[in-house]
C-alpha positions in Angstrom: -30.4 15.6 25.5 -30.0 14.4 21.9 -33.1 14.3 19.8 -33.4 11.4 17.5 -33.2 12.3 13.8 -36.6 10.9 12.9 -38.3 12.8 15.8 -36.5 16.0 15.0 -37.4 15.5 11.3 -41.1 15.4 12.2 -41.0 18.7 14.2 -39.6 20.8 11.3 -42.3 20.1 8.7 -45.0 20.8 11.3 -43.5 24.2 12.0 -43.1 25.0 8.2 -46.7 23.9 7.5 -48.0 26.0 10.4 -46.1 29.1 9.1 -47.6 28.6 5.6 -51.1 28.2 7.0 -50.6 31.4 9.0 -49.7 33.1 5.8 -52.9 31.7 4.1 -50.8 29.5 1.8 -52.3 26.2 0.7 -49.7 23.4 1.4 -49.7 19.6 1.3 -47.1 17.1 2.5 -45.7 14.0 0.9 -43.3 12.0 3.1 -42.0 8.5 2.0 -39.4 7.8 4.7 -36.4 9.1 2.7 -35.3 11.5 5.5 -33.0 13.2 2.9 -34.1 16.7 3.9 -37.0 19.1 3.6 -38.0 20.4 0.2 -40.6 23.0 -0.4 -42.1 23.2 -4.0 -44.5 25.6 -5.6 -46.7 24.5 -8.5 -46.4 27.3 -11.0 -49.9 26.5 -12.4 -51.9 26.2 -9.2 -49.8 28.2 -6.8 -50.0 25.4 -4.2 -47.1 24.4 -2.1 -45.8 20.9 -1.5 -43.5 19.8 1.4 -41.6 16.5 0.9 -38.6 14.6 2.3 -37.1 13.9 -1.1 -36.1 15.5 -4.3 -36.3 13.7 -7.6 -35.0 14.7 -11.1 -37.6 16.7 -12.8 -38.9 18.4 -9.7 -36.0 20.9 -9.2 -37.6 23.7 -11.3 -40.4 24.0 -8.7 -38.0 24.0 -5.7 -38.3 27.1 -3.5 -36.5 26.1 -0.4 -34.4 23.1 0.8 -32.8 21.8 4.0 -30.6 18.8 3.1 -29.8 16.2 5.8 -27.5 14.1 3.7 -23.8 14.7 2.7 -22.7 17.6 0.5 -21.6 17.0 -3.1 -18.0 17.0 -1.8 -18.7 14.0 0.4 -20.7 12.1 -2.3 -18.0 9.5 -2.9 -18.0 8.5 0.8 -21.8 7.9 0.7 -21.9 6.1 -2.6 -18.8 4.0 -2.0 -18.6 3.6 1.8 -15.8 1.0 1.7 -13.8 2.7 -1.1 -10.6 2.8 1.1 -10.5 -1.0 1.2 -9.6 -1.2 -2.4 -11.7 -4.2 -3.3 -14.7 -4.8 -5.6 -17.9 -4.3 -3.6 -21.5 -3.3 -3.9 -23.5 -0.9 -1.8 -27.3 -0.5 -1.9 -29.8 2.1 -0.5 -33.4 1.2 -1.2 -36.8 2.5 0.0 -39.2 -0.4 -0.5 -42.2 1.8 0.3 -41.9 3.9 -2.9 -39.5 1.8 -4.9 -36.5 4.1 -5.2 -32.8 4.2 -4.4 -29.4 3.3 -5.9 -26.8 0.6 -6.2 -23.2 1.5 -6.3 -20.5 -0.8 -7.7 -17.0 0.1 -6.6 -14.1 -1.4 -8.5 -10.8 -2.3 -7.0 -8.9 0.1 -9.4 -10.5 3.1 -7.7 -13.3 3.7 -10.2 -17.0 2.9 -9.9 -20.4 2.7 -11.4 -23.6 4.0 -9.7 -27.1 3.2 -10.9 -30.0 5.4 -9.6 -33.4 3.8 -9.7 -36.9 5.3 -9.6 -35.7 8.8 -8.6 -37.2 10.9 -11.4 -40.4 12.1 -12.9 -42.1 11.2 -16.2 -45.1 13.2 -17.4 -44.7 15.3 -14.2 -45.4 12.2 -12.0 -43.0 10.2 -9.8 -41.8 6.9 -11.1 -41.7 4.0 -8.6 -39.7 0.8 -9.0 -36.7 -0.6 -11.0 -36.4 2.0 -13.7 -33.0 3.6 -14.3 -33.0 7.3 -13.7 -32.7 10.1 -11.2 -30.1 11.2 -8.7 -29.6 12.4 -5.1 -30.7 15.8 -3.8 -27.1 17.1 -3.7 -27.0 16.6 -7.5 -30.6 17.5 -8.4 -30.9 20.7 -6.4 -28.1 22.5 -8.3 -29.9 22.0 -11.6 -26.5 22.2 -13.3 -25.5 19.8 -16.1 -22.0 19.3 -14.6 -23.4 17.9 -11.4 -26.1 16.0 -13.2 -23.4 13.8 -14.8 -23.9 12.0 -11.5 -27.4 10.7 -12.4 -29.1 7.8 -14.2 -26.2 5.4 -14.6 -22.9 7.2 -13.9 -19.2 6.4 -14.0 -16.7 7.6 -11.5 -13.1 7.6 -12.8 -11.6 8.3 -9.4 -11.8 12.1 -9.8 -15.1 13.0 -11.4 -18.4 11.7 -12.8 -19.3 10.9 -16.3 -22.8 10.2 -17.6 -23.5 6.7 -19.1 -27.3 6.3 -19.2 -30.1 8.8 -18.6 -33.6 8.3 -17.2 -35.0 5.4 -19.3 -37.6 5.9 -21.9 -39.7 2.8 -21.1 -43.3 2.0 -21.6 -46.1 -0.2 -22.9 -48.0 0.7 -26.0 -51.4 -0.3 -27.4 -50.7 -1.6 -30.9 -54.3 -0.7 -32.0 -54.3 3.0 -30.8 -50.6 3.6 -30.8 -50.8 5.2 -27.4 -47.9 4.4 -25.0 -47.9 4.5 -21.3 -44.8 5.2 -19.2 -44.1 3.7 -15.8 -45.6 6.6 -13.8 -49.0 5.5 -15.3 -48.6 2.0 -13.9 -49.9 1.0 -10.5 -46.9 0.3 -8.2 -47.6 -2.8 -6.1 -44.4 -3.0 -4.1 -40.7 -3.7 -4.0 -38.0 -5.4 -1.9 -34.3 -6.2 -1.7 -34.1 -10.0 -2.2 -30.4 -10.2 -1.7 -27.9 -7.8 -0.2 -24.2 -8.7 0.1 -20.9 -7.0 -0.8 -20.8 -9.4 -3.9 -24.4 -9.5 -5.1 -27.6 -7.4 -4.9 -31.0 -8.4 -6.2 -34.0 -6.1 -6.1 -37.6 -6.7 -7.3 -40.6 -4.5 -8.0 -44.1 -5.3 -9.2 -46.6 -3.2 -11.2 -50.0 -3.5 -12.8 -51.4 -2.0 -16.0 -54.2 -2.7 -18.4 -54.4 -2.7 -22.2 -58.0 -2.6 -23.5 -59.2 -3.5 -20.0 -57.0 -6.6 -19.8 -54.8 -6.4 -16.8 -51.0 -7.1 -17.1 -48.8 -7.8 -14.1 -45.2 -6.6 -14.6 -42.6 -8.2 -12.3 -39.2 -6.7 -12.6 -35.9 -8.2 -11.2 -32.6 -6.4 -11.3 -29.3 -8.1 -10.3 -25.8 -6.7 -9.7 -22.5 -8.4 -9.3 -19.5 -6.7 -7.7 -16.8 -5.7 -10.2 -19.1 -6.1 -13.2 -19.9 -2.9 -15.2 -23.4 -3.9 -16.0 -26.7 -5.0 -14.5 -29.2 -7.7 -15.5 -32.9 -6.8 -15.8 -35.7 -9.4 -16.2 -39.1 -8.0 -17.0 -41.9 -10.6 -16.7 -45.3 -9.6 -18.2 -48.3 -11.8 -17.3 -51.8 -11.6 -18.6 -53.9 -11.8 -15.5 -57.2 -11.2 -17.3 -59.7 -13.5 -19.1 -59.1 -12.4 -22.7 -56.1 -12.3 -25.0 -54.1 -9.1 -25.2 -51.5 -7.7 -27.5 -49.0 -5.0 -26.6 -45.7 -3.4 -27.6 -43.0 -3.2 -24.9 -40.7 -0.2 -25.4 -37.2 0.4 -24.0 -34.9 3.2 -25.1 -32.9 6.2 -24.1 -31.1 9.3 -25.4 -28.3 8.5 -23.0 -26.1 11.7 -23.3 -23.0 9.5 -23.0 -20.1 11.4 -21.4 -21.8 14.6 -20.4 -25.4 15.1 -19.2 -27.5 17.4 -21.3 -25.8 16.9 -24.7 -25.6 14.3 -27.4 -22.5 16.0 -29.0 -20.2 13.2 -30.0 -22.6 10.4 -29.5 -22.8 7.7 -32.2 -24.2 4.2 -32.2 -22.2 1.0 -32.1 -22.7 -2.7 -32.6 -20.4 -5.7 -32.9 -19.8 -4.6 -36.5 -18.5 -1.2 -35.6 -19.6 2.4 -35.4 -23.1 3.6 -36.6 -23.2 7.3 -37.6 -26.6 7.5 -39.2 -30.3 6.6 -38.4 -30.9 2.9 -39.1 -32.5 -0.3 -38.0 -30.3 -3.1 -36.6 -31.1 -6.7 -37.4 -31.8 -8.4 -34.0 -31.4 -11.9 -35.5 -27.8 -11.3 -36.3 -27.0 -8.8 -33.5 -27.3 -9.3 -29.7 -26.6 -5.7 -28.5 -26.5 -2.1 -29.4 -25.1 0.9 -27.7 -24.1 4.6 -27.8 -20.5 5.9 -27.7 -19.0 9.3 -27.1 -16.5 9.2 -30.0 -17.7 12.0 -32.4 -19.7 11.7 -35.6 -17.4 12.2 -38.6 -20.4 12.6 -40.9 -21.2 15.9 -39.4 -17.6 17.0 -38.7 -17.4 16.1 -35.0 -13.7 15.6 -34.2 -12.6 12.7 -32.0 -12.0 14.8 -28.9 -14.7 13.3 -26.7 -14.6 11.0 -23.7 -14.5 7.7 -25.5 -17.0 6.3 -23.0 -19.8 4.0 -24.2 -22.8 2.1 -23.0 -24.5 -1.0 -24.2 -27.8 -2.9 -23.9 -27.8 -6.6 -24.7 -30.4 -9.4 -25.1 -30.4 -13.2 -25.4 -31.6 -14.5 -28.7 -34.6 -16.4 -27.2 -35.9 -13.0 -25.9 -34.7 -10.8 -28.7 -36.6 -7.6 -29.5 -38.5 -7.3 -32.8 -36.9 -3.9 -33.5 -33.6 -2.2 -32.6 -32.7 1.2 -34.0 -30.8 4.5 -33.8 -32.7 7.8 -34.5 -32.4 11.5 -33.9 -36.0 11.7 -32.5 -37.5 8.9 -30.5 -40.9 9.6 -32.0 -39.7 8.9 -35.5 -38.5 5.6 -37.0 -35.5 5.4 -39.4 -36.5 5.7 -43.1 -35.1 2.9 -45.1 -32.6 4.0 -47.7 -32.2 7.5 -46.1 -28.7 8.0 -44.6 -29.7 10.7 -42.0 -26.7 11.4 -39.8 -27.1 11.1 -36.0 -26.9 14.8 -35.3 -29.6 16.0 -32.9 -29.2 16.7 -29.2 -31.3 13.6 -28.4 -29.7 10.9 -30.3 -31.7 7.8 -29.4 -31.4 4.1 -29.3 -34.6 2.0 -29.0 -35.9 -1.6 -28.7 -39.4 -2.9 -29.2 -41.1 -6.2 -28.5 -44.5 -7.0 -30.0 -46.2 -9.7 -27.9 -49.6 -11.4 -27.7 -50.5 -13.2 -24.4 -53.4 -15.6 -23.7 -55.0 -15.5 -20.3 -52.5 -16.7 -17.6 -49.7 -16.7 -20.2 -46.4 -14.8 -19.5 -43.4 -13.5 -21.4 -40.0 -12.4 -20.1 -37.8 -9.7 -21.5 -34.1 -10.1 -20.5 -31.5 -7.4 -20.8 -28.0 -6.6 -19.7 -27.4 -2.9 -19.4 -24.1 -1.2 -18.6 -20.9 0.5 -19.7 -18.4 -0.7 -22.3 -14.6 0.2 -22.2 -12.8 1.8 -25.2 -10.4 -0.4 -27.2 -7.7 1.9 -28.5 -6.5 -0.8 -30.9 -9.8 -1.0 -32.8 -10.9 2.6 -32.1 -14.3 1.2 -30.9 -15.8 0.2 -27.6 -15.6 -3.4 -26.4 -18.6 -5.0 -24.8 -17.7 -6.7 -21.5 -18.5 -10.4 -21.1 -21.9 -10.9 -19.6 -23.9 -13.8 -18.1 -27.6 -14.5 -17.8 -27.2 -16.6 -14.7 -28.8 -15.3 -11.5 -26.3 -14.7 -8.6 
C-alpha cells in the first residue's frame, strides 16, 4: 500500500525527534508546509537542535543532516521550467502563502530563462517572509558552494548553466532621528497570496507591519511578472495607520555579485550615460535607473574578460528616490570630489527615499528590477523596455 507523501513526511520527524530525546538532546521543530525534505540544524552557541522542512540561504552553516525530497541539482531545470520543451515564453510559480516564500521562473522561447527566489534567506540570523528577492532551493543551498549559489537571488539560465544577477536584497526602514535601520526579518509578517497565476502573468502580494517611534506603518507589497520580460515590477505601499505623523527613510540596495556569486570582481556601475567606475551619487532627477554590470573596472586594471551580464533597477519620476549611489561599502556614502574606484568585494548600489506621512496617509515606491542585455556595438548594457501597467 502506498503511503501518501504528507503522511510519510510526518512519521520521519517524529522518529528523529524521538531518537534525539533518547540521547538527551534538546530539539525543536519548525514546519511550514514546504515538504522539501528534513533538515537538522545545530545552533553552535546554544547547542540546541532544530528540525525543519526547509533550508534557506544563511542557514547552511548550521546544517548537520539532510534528507531532500525534491529533485537533484541535475534535474533543477525540469523543476524550475516545467514546460521548457514547449519552446514558448511562460511563467511558473511555486509559493507558500503561510510563510511568504517561493520562486517565480520566467522561461524564454530561445531556451534561456530568469528565476527570482523570494523570501528564502536569513537576515540578522532570522528568516525573511514575503516579497523580498533572495535565497535559493535546498539543492543549491546545502552544498554551500559559490558555483551552485549562482542559482540564487535572481539568476539567469543561458541554456547550459546559471549566472548570478541579483543577490539577497539589502532592504529596510530607517529612523531618520536615530539612524537605526530595520531589515524585513524585524517586520511583522501579516500574510501573502498569489493574486494571479497564468502562463503569461503572475501577481503575488505580501503585507507587513512595523513601527517607527511607536507609530505603526503597514507595508503592502505587490510583485508582478510577465512572460518573456527580463524584469519584475515591485510596488511598495507604506501607510501610516497610527494617530501621529511619522518620518522614515526607505532603503533598497544590493551588492549583487553580477555574473558569479560571492565575488564583485569585474562589477561596475552603469546608467543611461554609460559606465560608472568609481563611488558617486547619481542625480535621480535626470536619471531613471541604475545598475551593475560584470564588465571589468579599468581604473583598477580589471581586464574585460567577464560575463558582460548586467542588472538594473528603475523608478518612475513621480516616485523617484531622493538618493541613488554606487559605493564599496553599503555603510558609507560617496564622498563628493573623491574619485574612489569601485574595487571592494561588495560593490554596492543603493536607493533611499525620505518620506513623512500624516495619519492615514500613504506613499508608494515603484520599481522595475531585472536583467539588461549587453550591447556589443556600444560596449555597454542596454536596459530593456519596461512598463508600469499592471497585467
